[in-house]
N, C-alpha and C positions, 0 to 999 in steps of 0.2 A: 436764763442768771439774772437780766432787766427786771426781770418781779423781782428777783432776792434779793435786790438793790434797791427798789421802791417799794419791800415792804419793811427796810431798814433803815430806809428816810421819812416814812412817816410813822416810826417806831420813835424816832429821831426828838419829834415834840412829845414826850414823855422822858427825855430826859431828866434826873432830879439833879445839879452841878452846880448848888451858889457860891460851893467854893473856889472850886476852876475855871470856873464861870467855859468851861471843854464837854460840850454834849458829844455822846455817842450811841448812835443806834446800832443795835447788830439783828440780822437774821440767819438765823438756822436751817440748809435745806438738807433731807432726812432722804436714803435710797426708798422710804416710804412715800412721798410727794410733799411730804406736810413739813409746813412755812414755822419757826417758831421764833418770834423777835424776842427781845430783849431792848433794855438800854444803860446807862453808866447809872450808878448810885449810889452819891455821893453822902459821909457823914462828917458831922464838927469831931470826931475822930475816928482822922482819916483813912486808920491802916484797917477800918474797917467799910470802908468802900469797896463796891464791884462793881469789873469793868460788865458795860455791853456785853459782851462778848459770851463771857462767863455767862448770863442772865441765860440768855438763849439755850446755849449749850445744856445748863440744866434744869431749865425747860421742858426740853424737848424728855431729858434724861428720865424727868419727873411723870413723862406721860408714856415710859417703855419704850422710845423710839431711839434708838443709840446708833444707828447702824449714816452718819454725817457725814456726809460728797460736799458742800458746801458753806464756806459763812462769809455772806455781807458785812464791812464793818463801813460805815459812814458815820463823815465826823465836821460838826457845821465850823467849820477850816481851810484856810485857801489850798493845806493839799492835803490827801489821803494821810491818812494813819496804820499802820501793821499795828497787829493785835501789840498786845505785850509779853512780855515771859514767860508771867503764867496763865496767861489763854492763852497761849500758843499751846503749853506745855497740857491743858486742859482740851484743849484741841485735839491733841495728837491719841489723849486717851483712847481715840471712837473714830480717828482716822489720822493717819499721818501722813498721808498721800493729801488729807481735802484741799481744793482750790480754795481759797480769798481772794474774794474781790475787795479792793479796798476803794471810795470812792470819798466825793468832796457832797455836801449836803445841797449844795448849788451846780449840783451836774454838768460841774467842766474837767471836773478830772477824775480818771481811774484805774488804777491797776491791779491787774492779777497775778496771781503766784502762787505756785503748789506750796502747800505749810513744811514739805522736807524742804523748798529751798531756805525759808523762813527760817527754819527752826530742826537742822537737819539729827539732831542728834539728842530724843525726848528722853527722857528717863522713864524704862519701860517697866510690865509689871511684871515681865518676865526673868527682872534682876529680882526678882526679891523671893530669899529664900521662905522655901517652905514650913 
């Protein structure tokens, strides 16, 4: 898991956050052992901003790698930050029991949680009618 956090920390350098100044790097580990990274990408039209976690998940899925095991989130802040609700929902689509590692860029603080503890009742596809 240290490698996963380090990949997220490296990705953080590419975050595009000119408006909030809140830079985020993420890394997703899949069952295949591959790691996919992402960064937050802000937009002047705020609603078009995309979170780092979703970028990393979407990169994995776009490569055909859907079995997510863990997600690392690194922030350029004094305290670790958990994925937002939208990101939790996206991660839960691929593994509601994923490990979530939240860390600071300066390596001082790390928090680990199970996604199910952070997001106990995700909306699931089985709720949709055919």
